[in-house]
C-alpha positions in Angstrom: 79.1 117.3 117.4 79.0 118.0 121.1 82.4 118.3 122.7 83.9 118.5 126.2 87.6 119.4 126.6 90.3 119.7 129.2 94.0 120.5 128.8 97.1 121.0 130.9 100.7 122.3 130.3 103.1 120.1 128.4 106.4 118.5 129.5 108.4 117.6 126.3 110.5 114.4 126.2 112.1 113.4 122.9 111.9 109.8 121.8 112.6 107.6 118.9 109.7 105.2 118.6 110.4 102.8 115.7 113.6 101.0 114.9 112.8 98.9 111.9 110.1 100.1 109.4 108.8 97.7 106.8 107.0 99.2 103.8 105.1 97.2 101.2 104.7 98.4 97.6 103.0 97.3 94.4 104.3 100.3 92.5 100.9 101.9 92.4 100.3 105.6 92.9 99.1 104.8 96.4 102.3 102.8 97.2 104.5 105.6 95.9 102.8 108.1 98.2 103.2 105.6 101.1 106.9 105.2 100.2 107.4 108.9 100.6 105.8 108.7 104.0 107.9 105.7 105.0 111.1 107.5 104.1 110.1 110.5 106.2 109.2 108.2 109.1 112.5 106.4 108.9 114.3 109.8 109.0 112.3 110.9 112.0 113.1 107.8 113.9 116.6 107.1 112.6 115.1 103.7 111.7 116.1 100.9 109.3 113.8 101.0 106.3 113.0 97.8 104.4 110.8 97.8 101.3 109.1 94.6 100.2 107.4 93.8 96.8 105.4 90.6 96.6 105.2 89.0 93.2 102.1 87.1 92.1 102.5 83.4 92.2 103.1 81.8 88.8 101.9 78.2 88.7 104.7 77.3 86.2 107.3 77.8 88.8 105.6 76.7 92.0 107.6 73.5 92.3 110.9 75.3 91.9 112.9 76.7 94.9 114.5 79.4 92.8 112.4 80.2 89.7 114.6 81.5 86.8 112.7 84.8 86.6 113.0 85.7 90.2 116.4 87.4 89.9 115.3 89.4 86.9 112.1 90.5 88.7 114.1 91.4 91.8 116.5 93.5 89.7 113.6 95.2 88.0 111.9 95.9 91.3 115.1 97.3 92.8 115.6 99.6 89.9 112.1 100.9 90.0 112.3 101.5 93.8 115.6 103.3 93.5 114.3 105.4 90.6 111.2 106.3 92.6 113.2 107.2 95.6 115.5 109.3 93.4 112.6 111.1 91.8 111.3 112.1 95.3 114.6 114.0 95.8 114.9 112.7 99.4 118.5 111.5 98.9 117.8 108.5 101.0 119.0 105.0 100.0 116.7 102.2 101.0 118.4 99.9 103.6 117.0 96.8 102.0 114.8 95.7 99.2 113.1 92.4 99.6 111.2 90.4 96.9 108.7 87.6 97.9 106.3 85.5 95.8 102.8 84.5 96.9 99.8 85.9 98.7 100.6 89.5 99.7 99.1 89.5 103.3 100.7 86.2 104.3 104.1 87.0 102.8 104.2 90.5 104.3 103.1 89.2 107.7 105.8 86.5 107.7 108.5 89.0 106.7 107.4 91.4 109.5 107.8 88.6 112.0 111.1 87.4 110.4 112.8 90.8 110.5 111.3 92.0 113.8 109.7 95.0 112.1 108.0 97.3 114.7 106.1 99.4 112.1 104.4 98.5 108.8 103.7 101.2 106.3 101.1 100.6 103.5 99.2 102.6 100.9 95.6 102.1 99.9 93.4 103.3 97.0 90.5 103.6 99.4 88.0 101.5 97.4 84.4 102.2 98.4 81.0 100.6 98.0 80.5 97.7 95.7 84.1 97.9 94.4 85.5 97.2 97.9 82.8 94.5 98.5 84.0 92.7 95.3 87.8 93.3 95.4 88.5 93.8 99.1 91.5 95.7 100.4 94.9 94.2 100.9 95.8 97.1 103.2 92.9 96.5 105.5 93.5 92.8 105.7 97.1 93.5 106.6 96.3 96.0 109.3 94.0 93.4 111.0 96.7 90.7 111.2 100.0 92.7 111.6 101.9 91.9 114.8 103.0 95.6 115.0 101.4 99.0 114.5 100.4 99.8 110.9 100.5 103.3 109.4 98.2 103.5 106.3 98.3 106.3 103.8 94.8 106.7 102.3 93.9 108.4 99.0 93.5 111.8 100.7 96.4 111.6 103.1 99.1 114.3 102.8 102.7 112.9 102.4 106.0 114.4 103.3 107.9 116.4 100.7 111.2 116.0 102.5 112.6 113.5 105.1 112.3 116.0 108.0 113.2 114.8 111.5 110.8 116.9 113.6 108.2 114.2 114.1 104.4 114.6 114.0 103.2 118.1 115.0 99.6 117.2 115.9 98.3 113.7 116.8 94.7 112.6 117.4 94.3 109.3 119.3 90.7 108.0 119.3 90.2 105.3 121.9 87.3 103.0 122.9 89.4 101.7 125.8 89.6 98.3 124.0 92.5 96.0 123.4 93.6 97.8 120.2 93.7 101.1 121.9 95.7 99.6 124.8 98.2 98.2 122.4 98.6 101.6 120.7 98.9 103.5 124.0 102.7 103.1 124.6 103.5 104.2 121.0 101.3 107.3 121.3 103.0 108.1 124.7 106.4 108.0 123.0 105.4 110.0 120.0 103.6 112.6 122.1 106.8 113.1 124.1 108.5 114.9 121.2 108.9 118.6 122.0 107.0 119.9 119.0 104.0 117.5 119.2 100.6 118.2 120.5 98.2 115.4 121.4 94.4 115.1 121.7 92.7 112.1 123.2 89.2 111.4 121.7 86.4 109.2 122.9 83.1 109.1 121.0 79.9 108.2 122.6 76.9 107.1 120.5 74.4 109.9 119.6 71.6 107.9 121.2 71.6 105.6 124.3 71.8 101.9 123.5 68.5 101.3 125.4 66.6 103.8 123.2 63.8 104.0 125.8 63.9 107.8 126.5 60.3 108.5 127.5 58.7 107.0 124.4 55.3 108.0 125.4 56.2 111.2 127.3 55.8 114.7 125.9 58.5 115.9 123.6 59.9 118.4 126.1 60.3 115.7 128.8 62.0 113.4 126.3 64.4 116.2 125.3 65.2 117.0 128.9 65.8 113.3 129.6 68.1 113.1 126.6 70.1 116.1 127.6 70.5 114.7 131.1 71.7 111.4 129.6 74.1 113.1 127.2 75.6 115.3 129.9 76.2 112.5 132.4 77.6 110.2 129.7 80.1 112.8 128.6 81.1 113.6 132.1 81.7 109.9 132.9 83.5 109.3 129.6 85.8 112.4 130.2 86.8 111.2 133.6 87.4 107.6 132.3 89.5 109.1 129.5 91.7 111.0 131.9 92.2 108.1 134.3 93.0 105.8 131.4 95.7 108.0 130.0 97.2 108.9 133.3 97.4 105.3 134.6 101.2 104.5 135.1 102.1 107.8 133.2 105.6 109.2 133.9 107.0 112.6 133.1 104.7 113.2 130.2 102.6 116.0 129.1 98.9 115.6 129.5 97.0 115.7 126.3 93.8 117.6 125.4 90.8 115.5 126.4 87.9 115.4 124.0 84.6 113.6 124.4 82.3 113.8 121.4 78.7 112.7 120.7 78.8 111.3 117.2 79.6 108.1 115.2 83.3 107.3 115.4 84.3 108.0 111.7 82.4 111.3 111.5 83.5 112.5 114.9 87.1 111.5 114.4 87.4 113.1 111.0 85.8 116.3 112.2 88.1 116.7 115.2 91.2 115.8 113.1 90.2 118.5 110.5 89.7 121.1 113.2 93.1 120.4 114.7 94.9 120.0 111.3 96.3 116.7 112.5 99.1 115.0 110.7 98.6 111.6 112.3 95.4 109.8 113.5 95.6 106.8 115.8 92.9 104.2 116.5 92.5 100.6 117.6 91.3 98.0 115.1 89.2 95.0 116.0 90.7 91.6 115.4 88.5 89.8 112.9 88.0 86.0 112.9 88.4 86.3 109.1 90.6 89.2 108.2 90.1 88.5 104.5 86.3 88.7 104.9 86.6 91.9 107.0 88.7 93.5 104.2 85.7 93.3 101.9 83.3 95.2 104.2 82.9 98.7 102.8 81.4 100.3 105.9 83.8 99.5 108.7 84.9 102.4 110.9 88.6 101.8 110.2 87.9 101.8 106.4 85.9 105.0 106.5 88.5 106.8 108.6 91.4 105.8 106.3 89.5 106.5 103.1 88.6 110.1 104.1 91.5 111.1 106.3 93.7 114.0 105.2 96.6 112.4 107.1 98.0 108.9 107.7 96.3 106.7 110.1 98.0 104.4 112.6 96.2 101.3 113.8 96.9 98.6 116.3 94.9 95.4 116.3 93.8 94.1 119.7 
């Protein structure tokens, strides 16, 4: 990957970013890991933490407002969540445990709007290939319809072992200057203001120009020279655009490290995150006309990043 960089000194400014965190669990191993992350995030932000478990709809009780089993299921879910929290050794009591019944994405979305949650935390198994094509991903469907930022813990994401309050140490924000990136921008600004946090802004340009007409019939050396000229000018333009985009309306904040890479987004983002040992990656997600259908696509950029990331990934849908 070809990289251009620029950095300036930092001016720290502490900030609590989130106030009400909503975490959804199905008691799977992926959800348990996400719960640990949610507890740590709540401690970092001194935020209210709600955990929701959505029960499958039972046709036998659909016509009843209060099915007879709902209280027993709620009690069982609460006991399991309290036991899981206790086993983690965090010593944190969940602020609220909520039970809903019905389709998971719709119920979680409604609850997020009802409670005014400003962050949703979810875990995912990171299904790939034909398995994802057949079964889809509830996590990916949720992140494409959520009204607030979503932090997803993929199968390879590291989780906190204690509810530390120091915030993220290294953040990578990949932007395409789209609506999702613009929505994530104020959150990244606030998180990057923490004294111990370093931030890198990343923009990836395609490895080949979209027109793909670089001297098709010219000698190889001429084509190579033309390609290098295109790549250099594209990176310089993107770097300047990245700096101007970040600094627009900025106040009393540190400037990040600016990185422009020549690669496909998932590969480039994962490479830079690995080099910087990032503990949070941030990116925009494209709003899909059919989130349920999009959740079955196994090759989307968001899916590939979350599936392989060694840290949680925060997304905002434009």
